[in-house]
C-alpha positions as CSV (number, residue, x, y, z in Angstrom):
1,X,81.0,163.2,63.3
2,X,83.2,162.1,65.4
3,X,87.3,162.3,64.8
4,X,90.2,161.0,66.5
5,X,93.3,163.0,66.5
6,X,96.8,161.0,67.9
7,X,99.6,163.5,69.0
8,X,96.6,165.9,69.2
9,X,98.8,168.1,71.8
10,X,101.4,168.7,69.5
11,X,102.4,171.2,67.3
12,X,99.9,170.9,64.8
13,X,97.5,169.3,66.8
14,X,97.0,172.0,69.3
15,X,96.1,174.5,66.3
16,X,94.4,171.8,64.5
17,X,91.8,170.5,67.5
18,X,90.1,173.8,68.4
19,X,89.5,174.4,64.4
20,X,87.8,171.1,64.7
21,X,85.9,171.7,67.7
22,X,84.9,175.5,66.6
23,X,83.1,173.4,63.6
24,X,81.0,171.1,65.9
25,X,82.9,168.2,65.6
26,X,83.3,165.6,68.3
27,X,86.9,165.4,68.8
28,X,89.1,163.1,70.6
29,X,92.7,162.9,71.4
30,X,95.1,160.4,71.9
31,X,98.8,162.0,72.9
32,X,101.6,160.6,75.2
33,X,102.2,164.0,76.7
34,X,105.5,163.1,77.5
35,X,106.4,166.8,77.3
36,X,103.9,167.7,80.2
37,X,102.1,170.2,78.0
38,X,98.6,171.6,78.3
39,X,98.5,173.3,74.9
40,X,94.6,172.2,74.7
41,X,94.0,173.3,78.0
42,X,91.2,176.1,76.5
43,X,89.6,172.8,74.4
44,X,88.0,171.5,78.2
45,X,85.4,173.6,78.5
46,X,83.9,172.1,75.3
47,X,81.4,169.2,76.1
48,X,82.6,167.6,72.4
49,X,86.0,167.3,73.5
50,X,87.7,163.6,74.8
51,X,91.6,163.6,76.2
52,X,93.4,159.9,76.9
53,X,96.6,160.1,78.0
54,X,98.0,156.7,75.9
55,X,100.6,155.8,73.5
56,X,99.7,155.1,70.0
57,X,102.2,152.0,70.3
58,X,99.5,150.3,72.5
59,X,97.8,148.6,69.9
60,X,95.5,146.6,72.5
61,X,94.0,149.9,73.4
62,X,94.3,152.1,70.1
63,X,92.3,149.4,68.1
64,X,88.7,149.7,69.5
65,X,89.4,153.7,70.1
66,X,90.2,153.8,65.6
67,X,86.8,151.5,65.7
68,X,84.8,154.5,67.6
69,X,85.7,157.4,65.0
70,X,84.3,158.6,61.7
71,X,87.9,160.2,60.9
72,X,91.1,159.3,62.0
73,X,93.8,161.8,61.8
74,X,97.2,160.5,62.6
75,X,99.8,163.3,63.5
76,X,101.7,161.2,66.4
77,X,105.3,161.1,65.2
78,X,108.8,161.6,65.9
79,X,109.1,164.6,63.7
80,X,112.5,165.4,61.6
81,X,115.8,163.8,61.0
82,X,117.9,164.6,63.8
83,X,114.9,163.2,66.3
84,X,114.7,160.0,64.1
85,X,118.4,159.5,64.2
86,X,118.6,159.9,68.1
87,X,115.9,157.3,68.6
88,X,115.9,154.9,65.5
89,X,113.8,152.6,67.4
90,X,110.9,154.9,68.9
91,X,110.9,156.6,65.3
92,X,110.0,153.5,63.6
93,X,107.4,152.2,65.9
94,X,105.9,155.5,65.8
95,X,106.1,156.4,62.5
96,X,105.6,153.3,61.0
97,X,104.4,150.4,63.0
98,X,101.9,152.3,64.0
99,X,100.7,153.3,61.2
100,X,100.6,150.0,59.5
101,X,98.6,149.0,62.9
102,X,96.0,152.2,62.1
103,X,95.6,150.8,58.4
104,X,95.1,147.1,59.5
105,X,92.3,148.1,61.7
106,X,90.0,150.8,59.9
107,X,86.7,150.2,57.7
108,X,86.1,151.5,54.5
109,X,83.7,153.7,55.5
110,X,86.1,155.9,57.7
111,X,88.4,158.8,56.5
112,X,91.9,158.7,57.0
113,X,93.8,162.5,56.7
114,X,97.7,161.8,57.2
115,X,100.4,164.4,57.3
116,X,103.6,163.1,55.6
117,X,106.8,165.6,54.1
118,X,108.0,166.2,51.0
119,X,111.3,165.9,52.4
120,X,110.6,162.2,50.5
121,X,111.5,164.2,47.4
122,X,115.2,164.5,48.7
123,X,117.5,166.2,46.3
124,X,115.3,167.2,43.2
125,X,116.4,167.9,39.9
126,X,117.8,171.2,39.1
127,X,115.2,174.1,39.0
128,X,112.0,171.4,38.3
129,X,109.0,171.6,40.5
130,X,108.6,168.2,42.3
131,X,104.9,167.4,41.6
132,X,103.0,164.3,43.4
133,X,104.2,162.2,40.1
134,X,108.1,162.7,40.7
135,X,110.1,160.2,41.9
136,X,110.8,159.7,46.0
137,X,114.5,159.7,46.8
138,X,114.5,159.7,50.7
139,X,117.8,160.2,52.1
140,X,116.9,160.0,56.3
141,X,115.1,157.2,58.3
142,X,112.5,159.8,59.0
143,X,111.7,160.2,55.2
144,X,112.1,156.7,54.4
145,X,109.6,155.9,56.9
146,X,106.9,158.6,56.3
147,X,107.2,157.7,52.7
148,X,106.2,153.6,53.6
149,X,103.9,155.2,56.0
150,X,101.9,157.3,53.2
151,X,101.8,153.9,51.0
152,X,99.9,152.1,53.8
153,X,97.3,155.0,54.0
154,X,96.7,155.5,50.7
155,X,96.5,151.2,49.9
156,X,93.6,151.5,52.5
157,X,91.5,153.0,50.0
158,X,90.0,155.7,52.4
159,X,93.1,158.3,52.9
160,X,93.8,161.7,52.1
161,X,98.0,162.5,52.7
162,X,99.7,165.6,52.8
163,X,103.1,166.4,52.0
164,X,103.9,168.9,53.8
165,X,106.3,172.1,53.0
166,X,108.5,173.2,55.9
167,X,106.0,174.4,58.9
168,X,106.2,177.4,60.6
169,X,104.3,179.8,62.8
170,X,103.1,180.5,66.5
171,X,101.4,177.1,68.2
172,X,100.3,176.7,71.9
173,X,102.3,173.8,72.0
174,X,105.7,175.6,70.7
175,X,108.6,174.1,68.3
176,X,111.6,176.0,67.9
177,X,113.6,173.4,65.9
178,X,112.1,174.2,62.5
179,X,113.6,176.1,60.2
180,X,111.7,179.4,60.0
181,X,110.9,179.2,63.6
182,X,114.7,178.4,64.4
183,X,116.0,181.1,62.1
184,X,113.5,184.0,63.0
185,X,114.9,182.8,67.2
186,X,118.2,183.8,66.5
187,X,117.5,186.6,64.4
188,X,115.6,188.2,67.8
189,X,117.8,187.0,70.2
190,X,120.9,186.6,68.9
191,X,121.3,188.5,65.8
192,X,123.0,186.5,63.7
193,X,123.2,183.0,62.1
194,X,126.0,180.9,61.0
195,X,124.6,179.2,57.4
196,X,125.8,176.0,55.9
197,X,124.5,174.6,52.9
198,X,122.8,178.0,52.1
199,X,121.9,177.6,48.5
200,X,119.6,174.8,49.8
201,X,116.1,175.1,48.8
202,X,112.8,174.7,50.6
203,X,109.1,175.4,50.5
204,X,107.0,176.5,53.3
205,X,103.7,176.5,54.9
206,X,102.0,178.3,58.2
207,X,100.6,176.2,60.8
208,X,97.1,177.3,60.3
209,X,97.5,176.6,56.9
210,X,97.9,172.9,57.5
211,X,95.1,173.3,59.8
212,X,92.9,174.8,57.1
213,X,94.3,172.0,54.4
214,X,92.8,169.2,56.7
215,X,89.3,170.9,57.1
216,X,89.6,171.4,53.1
217,X,89.8,167.7,52.7
218,X,87.1,167.2,55.2
219,X,85.0,169.3,53.1
220,X,86.0,167.5,49.6
221,X,86.9,164.4,51.0
222,X,85.2,162.5,47.5
223,X,87.5,164.4,45.5
224,X,90.1,164.2,47.1
225,X,90.3,160.4,48.6
226,X,93.0,158.3,48.0
227,X,95.1,160.7,46.6
228,X,98.1,162.7,47.8
229,X,98.8,166.8,47.7
230,X,101.8,168.7,48.5
231,X,100.5,171.5,50.7
232,X,102.8,174.8,50.6
233,X,103.2,178.2,49.7
234,X,103.6,178.6,46.1
235,X,105.3,181.7,46.1
236,X,108.0,180.2,49.1
237,X,110.4,178.0,47.2
238,X,113.8,179.6,49.3
239,X,116.8,179.1,49.6
240,X,118.3,179.3,53.3
241,X,119.6,182.5,52.6
242,X,116.5,183.9,51.0
243,X,115.0,182.9,54.3
244,X,117.2,185.1,56.1
245,X,116.7,188.3,53.9
246,X,113.1,187.7,54.2
247,X,113.7,187.5,58.2
248,X,116.1,190.1,57.7
249,X,113.2,192.7,56.5
250,X,111.5,192.6,59.7
251,X,114.2,192.0,62.6
252,X,116.8,195.2,62.6
253,X,120.7,194.1,62.6
254,X,119.9,190.3,61.6
255,X,123.5,189.5,60.5
256,X,124.2,186.1,58.0
257,X,127.4,184.4,57.6
258,X,128.3,181.4,55.3
259,X,129.9,178.3,56.6
260,X,131.4,175.8,54.3
261,X,130.9,173.3,57.6
262,X,127.9,171.6,58.2
263,X,125.6,168.9,56.3
264,X,121.6,168.6,56.2
265,X,121.1,164.6,57.5
266,X,118.0,165.1,55.4
267,X,119.6,166.7,52.0
268,X,116.5,168.7,51.4
269,X,117.0,170.8,48.3
270,X,113.9,171.0,45.9
271,X,111.1,173.1,44.2
272,X,107.5,172.1,44.8
273,X,104.6,172.7,43.1
274,X,101.5,172.8,45.4
275,X,98.8,172.9,41.7
276,X,97.5,170.0,42.5
277,X,95.6,171.0,45.6
278,X,95.5,174.4,44.4
279,X,93.2,173.7,41.3
280,X,90.9,172.1,43.8
281,X,90.1,175.5,45.3
282,X,92.4,175.2,48.3
283,X,94.7,178.4,49.0
284,X,97.0,179.5,52.0
285,X,95.8,182.3,54.2
286,X,99.4,183.1,55.7
287,X,102.3,184.4,53.8
288,X,105.7,183.8,55.1
289,X,106.0,187.5,55.9
290,X,102.8,187.0,57.9
291,X,104.6,184.0,60.1
292,X,107.6,185.8,60.6
293,X,106.1,189.0,62.2
294,X,104.2,186.4,64.2
295,X,107.0,184.8,65.9
296,X,109.0,188.0,65.9
297,X,105.9,188.8,68.5
298,X,105.5,185.3,69.9
299,X,109.6,185.8,71.0
300,X,108.9,188.7,72.6
301,X,107.2,187.0,74.9
302,X,108.4,184.0,75.9
303,X,111.6,182.3,76.0
304,X,112.7,179.4,77.9
305,X,116.6,178.9,78.2
306,X,116.8,178.9,74.2
307,X,114.2,176.1,74.1
308,X,110.5,175.7,73.7
309,X,110.8,171.8,74.2
310,X,109.4,171.7,77.8
311,X,107.5,175.3,78.3
312,X,104.5,174.2,80.8
């Protein structure tokens, strides 16, 4: 099986690509390498691995690549409400227009596996679980365009989409801006955090369990084709304060203070049900506590001026 992964050297891709190669698949990665990362260096020894320095906005170059692969996994994205707000035109071009071009250039014989975000649920109904049938009420540009892109993928008839919870855990291409990763970093190095909207609830998922969901979809494509699935930890629908309490169980002298100043640009406050994918037999392998322990070890090894964005 030939698999194309765009943005494959990023946070998700640098965990997913080695797992795909480990299964014996031939994997081609397209990435702009804007962060000059070498997160896939260990994959270069695998004869089934190919890599292109390319931008998904280059539609003339991307179209023939799409046609050569049995599976396309589009990970290339500007991720998160703040990043999209800082670069709105670029975010639209990558998060929506490039996905539209992909959807227009795949055949019915090809498989699309596409991660979106459960931030599309916006502010959920109090104490009600958001299912895949719940209304989508995205607040930010990021959420709105991911909802539109998901619809484009599903309309092809050969896509599976994953509404990912907030992802956490160590990766060869690390991101510190994700909530669990960020809060754990602050606990390790600052020993305190100032919370705003501490009652806002989110669901969480380990980066390696995201890979597990993609592999599960490849194995169960006939049952999942044309559908969307929430992917998260069913025992981790937690407020920001509860998340800090979990971190505090593993990091000594971590102090939490609350502030009335501060607004989440995505307004994410919801409970999420992952029952649909669990009913098919998928289960996460890593708990929130597993991920926090892992992050503490990772942050003990690596620190780069408070940011992992430009790690070599």
